[in-house]
C-alpha positions in Angstrom: 0.0 0.0 0.0 1.6 3.3 -1.2 1.4 6.0 1.5 -0.4 9.2 0.6 1.6 11.5 2.8 -0.2 14.8 1.9 -3.5 13.6 3.4 -1.9 11.5 6.2 0.1 14.5 7.5 -3.0 16.6 7.6 -5.0 14.0 9.5 -2.3 12.8 11.9 -2.0 16.4 13.3 -5.5 15.8 14.8 -4.8 12.4 16.4 -6.0 12.6 20.1 -7.5 16.1 19.4 -11.2 16.3 20.6 -12.7 16.4 17.1 -14.3 13.7 15.0 -12.1 13.3 12.0 -14.4 13.1 8.9 -12.8 11.8 5.7 -14.9 12.3 2.5 -14.5 11.8 -1.2 -15.7 9.9 -4.2 -15.9 6.1 -4.0 -12.5 4.4 -4.5 -10.5 7.5 -4.2 -8.5 5.9 -1.4 -10.4 6.8 1.8 -10.2 3.2 3.2 -6.5 3.0 2.4 -5.9 6.2 4.3 -7.9 4.8 7.3 -5.6 1.8 7.3 -2.5 4.1 7.1 -3.9 5.9 10.1 -4.3 2.7 12.0 -0.6 1.9 11.3 0.4 5.4 12.4 -1.6 5.0 15.7 0.1 1.6 16.4 3.5 3.2 15.8 2.7 5.6 18.6 2.7 2.6 21.0 -1.1 2.1 21.1 -2.2 -1.6 21.6 -4.0 -3.3 18.8 -6.9 -4.0 21.2 -7.5 -0.3 21.6 -8.2 0.2 17.9 -11.6 -0.7 16.6 -12.1 -0.8 12.8 -15.4 -1.4 11.1 -16.2 -1.3 7.4 -20.0 -0.9 6.8 -19.7 -2.1 3.2 -18.7 -5.5 4.5 -21.4 -8.1 5.1 -19.7 -8.9 8.3 -21.2 -5.7 9.8 -24.7 -6.0 8.3 -26.3 -6.7 11.7 -25.2 -3.3 13.2 -26.5 -0.9 10.5 -28.5 1.2 13.0 -27.3 3.7 15.5 -28.4 1.7 18.6 -26.9 -1.5 17.4 -23.6 0.1 16.5 -23.5 1.8 19.9 -24.0 -1.5 21.7 -21.4 -3.2 19.5 -18.7 -0.6 20.3 -19.7 -0.5 24.0 -19.1 -4.3 24.2 -15.6 -3.8 22.7 -14.5 -1.2 25.2 -13.3 -3.3 28.1 -11.1 -0.9 30.1 -10.4 2.8 30.9 -7.6 3.2 28.2 -8.2 5.5 25.3 -9.8 3.7 22.2 -9.5 4.7 18.6 -12.6 4.1 16.5 -12.2 3.9 12.7 -15.6 3.7 10.9 -15.5 3.2 7.1 -18.5 4.4 4.9 -20.4 5.5 7.9 -23.3 6.8 5.8 -24.6 3.2 5.5 -25.6 3.2 9.2 -29.0 4.6 9.9 -28.9 7.7 12.2 -25.1 7.2 12.6 -24.7 10.7 14.1 -26.6 9.7 17.2 -24.1 6.8 17.8 -21.0 8.9 17.1 -22.2 11.7 19.3 -22.7 9.3 22.2 -19.2 7.8 21.7 -17.7 11.2 22.4 -20.0 11.7 25.5 -19.7 8.2 27.0 -16.2 6.9 26.3 -12.6 8.0 26.2 -12.4 7.6 22.4 -10.8 9.2 19.3 -13.2 8.9 16.3 -12.4 8.7 12.6 -15.1 8.2 10.0 -15.2 8.1 6.2 -18.1 8.7 3.8 -18.8 8.9 0.0 -21.3 11.7 0.2 -20.7 15.4 1.0 -24.3 15.6 2.5 -22.9 13.4 5.3 -22.6 16.5 7.5 -25.6 18.6 6.2 -28.5 16.6 7.6 -30.6 17.7 10.6 -29.0 14.9 12.6 -25.5 16.2 11.8 -26.2 19.2 14.1 -25.5 16.7 16.9 -21.8 16.9 16.0 -21.7 20.5 14.7 -18.5 22.2 15.9 -17.1 18.9 17.0 -15.6 17.6 13.7 -13.0 18.5 11.2 -13.4 17.4 7.5 -10.7 16.2 5.1 -11.7 15.8 1.5 -9.8 13.2 -0.4 -9.2 13.4 -4.2 -8.0 10.8 -6.6 -4.3 10.7 -7.3 -2.4 13.9 -8.0 0.2 13.8 -10.8 2.9 13.7 -8.1 1.2 10.7 -6.4 0.7 9.0 -9.8 4.5 9.2 -10.3 5.1 7.7 -6.8 2.6 4.9 -7.5 4.3 4.0 -10.8 7.7 4.0 -9.1 6.4 1.8 -6.3 4.8 -0.7 -8.7 7.7 -0.6 -11.2 5.8 0.9 -14.0 8.1 2.9 -16.3 6.7 5.7 -18.4 10.3 6.8 -19.4 9.8 10.6 -19.4 7.7 13.1 -17.3 5.9 14.1 -20.5 5.0 10.5 -21.3 3.9 10.1 -17.7 1.6 13.1 -17.9 0.0 11.9 -21.2 -0.7 8.6 -19.5 -2.1 10.3 -16.4 -4.2 12.5 -18.7 -5.7 9.4 -20.4 -6.0 7.1 -17.4 -7.1 9.5 -14.7 -6.2 9.2 -11.0 -8.2 6.4 -9.3 -5.6 4.6 -7.3 -6.6 1.1 -8.3 -5.8 1.8 -11.9 -2.2 2.6 -11.0 -1.4 -0.5 -9.0 -0.7 -2.5 -12.2 -0.2 -1.9 -15.9 -3.7 -1.8 -17.3 -4.8 -1.1 -20.9 -7.0 1.9 -21.3 -9.9 -0.4 -22.2 -9.5 -2.3 -18.9 -9.0 0.9 -16.9 -12.2 2.5 -18.3 -14.2 -0.6 -17.4 -12.9 -0.5 -13.8 -13.7 3.2 -13.7 -17.2 2.6 -15.2 -17.9 0.2 -12.3 -16.8 2.9 -9.8 -19.0 5.4 -11.6 -22.0 3.1 -11.6 -21.6 2.4 -7.9 -21.4 6.1 -7.1 -24.4 7.0 -9.2 -26.5 4.1 -7.9 -25.7 4.2 -4.2 -24.7 7.8 -3.5 -27.0 9.5 -6.0 -30.1 7.4 -7.0 -30.7 5.6 -3.8 -29.6 8.3 -1.4 -31.7 11.0 -3.1 -34.5 8.6 -4.2 -34.3 9.5 -7.9 -36.9 7.7 -9.9 -36.1 8.8 -13.5 -32.7 7.2 -13.8 -32.6 7.6 -17.6 -33.1 11.4 -17.3 -30.4 11.6 -14.6 -28.0 9.8 -17.0 -28.8 12.3 -19.8 -28.0 15.2 -17.4 -24.7 13.5 -16.5 -23.8 13.2 -20.2 -24.7 16.8 -20.8 -22.4 17.9 -18.0 -19.6 15.6 -19.1 -19.9 16.8 -22.7 -19.7 20.4 -21.6 -16.7 20.1 -19.3 -15.0 23.4 -18.9 -17.9 25.4 -20.4 -20.0 27.9 -18.5 -23.7 26.9 -18.3 -26.6 27.0 -16.0 -29.4 24.6 -15.0 -31.6 26.6 -17.4 -29.2 25.8 -20.3 -29.7 22.1 -19.5 -33.5 22.5 -19.3 -33.5 24.4 -22.6 -31.4 21.8 -24.3 -33.8 19.0 -23.3 -36.7 21.1 -24.5 -35.0 21.4 -27.9 -34.7 17.6 -27.9 -38.5 17.3 -27.2 -37.9 16.2 -23.7 -39.3 18.3 -20.9 -37.5 18.6 -17.6 -38.5 20.9 -14.7 -35.8 23.4 -13.7 -36.0 22.3 -10.0 -35.3 18.7 -11.1 -32.2 19.8 -12.9 -31.0 21.6 -9.8 -31.8 18.5 -7.6 -29.9 16.2 -10.0 -26.9 18.5 -10.1 -26.9 18.8 -6.3 -27.1 15.0 -5.9 -24.2 14.5 -8.3 -22.2 17.1 -6.5 -22.8 15.6 -3.1 -21.5 12.2 -4.4 -18.3 14.0 -5.7 -19.1 13.0 -9.2 -19.1 16.6 -10.2 -17.8 19.9 -8.8 -19.5 23.2 -9.2 -17.1 26.1 -9.5 -18.7 29.6 -9.2 -17.8 32.7 -11.1 -16.2 35.7 -9.4 -16.4 39.2 -10.7 -12.9 40.6 -10.3 -13.9 44.2 -10.6 -17.1 44.0 -8.6 -15.5 41.7 -6.1 -18.5 39.5 -5.7 -19.4 35.8 -6.3 -21.9 35.5 -9.2 -24.8 33.0 -9.1 -25.1 32.3 -12.8 -23.1 30.5 -15.5 -20.9 28.4 -13.3 -18.6 25.8 -14.6 -18.9 22.1 -13.7 -16.0 19.7 -13.6 -15.8 16.0 -12.7 -14.3 14.2 -9.7 -11.8 12.5 -12.0 -11.4 12.9 -15.8 -11.5 9.1 -16.3 -15.2 9.3 -15.4 -15.8 11.1 -18.7 -13.8 8.5 -20.7 -15.5 5.6 -19.0 -19.0 6.9 -19.8 -18.4 8.6 -23.2 -15.0 7.4 -24.5 -11.9 9.5 -24.9 -12.6 12.6 -27.0 -9.8 14.8 -28.2 -12.1 17.8 -28.6 -12.6 17.9 -24.8 -8.8 18.3 -24.2 -9.1 22.0 -23.1 -11.8 21.2 -20.6 -10.0 18.1 -19.3 -6.8 20.1 -18.7 -8.8 22.7 -16.8 -10.3 19.8 -14.8 -6.9 18.5 -13.8 -5.8 22.0 -12.7 -9.0 22.5 -10.7 -8.5 19.2 -8.8 -4.9 20.1 -8.1 -6.0 23.4 -6.6 -8.6 21.6 -4.5 -5.9 19.2 -3.2 -3.8 22.2 -2.2 -6.7 23.6 -0.1 -7.4 26.6 -2.4 -10.9 28.0 -2.8 -11.4 28.0 -6.5 -13.4 30.4 -8.7 -13.9 31.2 -12.4 -12.8 34.8 -12.9 -15.0 37.4 -14.8 -13.2 40.5 -16.0 -15.6 42.6 -18.0 -16.3 40.4 -21.1 -13.1 38.4 -20.5 -12.7 35.2 -18.5 -9.9 34.0 -16.2 -10.0 30.2 -16.1 -9.2 30.1 -12.3 -8.8 32.4 -9.4 -7.5 30.4 -6.5 -7.5 31.8 -2.9 -5.9 30.5 0.3 -5.6 32.8 3.3 -4.2 36.1 2.1 -2.7 34.6 -1.0 -4.2 34.4 -4.5 -3.2 32.8 -7.9 -4.5 33.5 -11.3 -4.4 30.7 -13.9 -5.2 30.5 -17.6 -5.3 26.9 -19.1 -5.0 26.1 -22.8 -4.0 23.0 -24.9 -1.3 24.8 -27.0 -0.4 28.3 -28.0 0.2 27.8 -31.7 -0.3 31.4 -32.9 -0.2 35.0 -31.7 -4.0 35.3 -31.5 -4.1 32.4 -29.1 -1.2 33.8 -27.1 -3.1 37.2 -26.9 -6.3 35.5 -25.8 -4.7 33.7 -22.9 -2.3 36.5 -21.7 -4.3 39.6 -22.2 -6.9 39.0 -19.5 -4.0 38.4 -17.0 -2.2 41.6 -18.2 -5.3 43.6 -17.2 -5.0 42.5 -13.5 -2.6 44.9 -11.8 -2.0 43.2 -8.4 1.2 41.4 -7.5 -0.2 37.9 -7.1 1.3 35.1 -9.2 -0.2 34.6 -12.7 0.3 31.6 -14.9 -0.6 30.4 -18.4 -0.5 26.6 -18.3 -0.4 24.6 -21.5 0.9 21.3 -23.0 3.5 23.2 -25.1 6.7 21.2 -24.6 9.3 23.9 -25.6 8.2 27.5 -25.6 8.3 28.6 -21.9 8.5 32.3 -21.3 7.4 35.1 -19.1 5.4 38.1 -20.4 5.4 41.0 -18.0 5.6 38.7 -15.0 3.1 36.2 -16.3 4.7 32.7 -16.3 4.1 30.3 -19.2 4.5 26.8 -17.7 4.1 23.3 -19.1 1.2 21.5 -17.2 3.3 18.6 -16.0 5.8 21.0 -14.5 3.0 23.1 -13.0 1.5 20.1 -11.3 4.9 19.2 -9.8 5.6 22.7 -8.5 6.0 22.8 -4.7 4.4 26.2 -4.4 2.3 28.5 -6.6 
């Protein structure tokens, strides 16, 4: 099991702190593996094996404790002395009214709690108010490009050059299971499609009680086919109307929210740079991993610009930036990323083959007069230059930069 140190370091800082550690992310992004890494870290601190309780609620072994009261009794029976216990609960959302049990663990026992879930609405229910102010959340993404390289080194998979590695990463995506062996793209997409189907069925259709599955799948394909484009729920409704298929606007919103809660898609709002306000129309939607698009729709070269933007967006999320689409009059900045008092502006393009393309990417950044870093990120292999402080960087190099 390859250690994912970025996440592990963040979470281990909270070991023995009086917070529930909540680990969320799309199915098969590596949450369970991180939980096992945490278990190993806790053991290395000198904690006895008997003080660590691990339960996976997707395992049939635990099918008889899928209600709060039954889970509480099960854990109570396992706590046999006054020592501190460490409770690791995997895919907790499968347990009915789990919040009641978890809240009681904190009240009744000397216990450190870690939970994982595949739905961002895990903490937005009425019951979740029971643990409000008592948890810290860690959102896990699929593999970064840096992690991809670490996996390939650990599993003796040789891509020869960084550029070849990036092209493979671009085409295969970042689900960890894909990079534990040398899979063909056909096999990889089949594995990812199974992940996608599970996320749609269990974390979207069942959880949100969606009846018209065929319509949901049409909405998903619309989003996937417009990756990197600005659109609204009304655009989707109008599109279906043009196809002689009526869909209520509220239904579109509900479907998008359900997909977002399962981390299948991310909604990135627009930010008016001059007006300094977040806009509520024409957002962009991206996916939890580019391979989801390939698995559902096949690999399409025409989507390359949107896919590159998707990869950058996920990287910014991994680095704990708040991410926005920038509006500057009639021009657009692909990403404004904020963290604390720092800010980064980023334009993303496939290539810069001619002056008009160079002007299109650089000119909006040239209009921004502050001193925060500004980048144009492309797949150009050779021409790397700065124009009035704006750095032109190859995307593979950008993803491996220690700091922006």
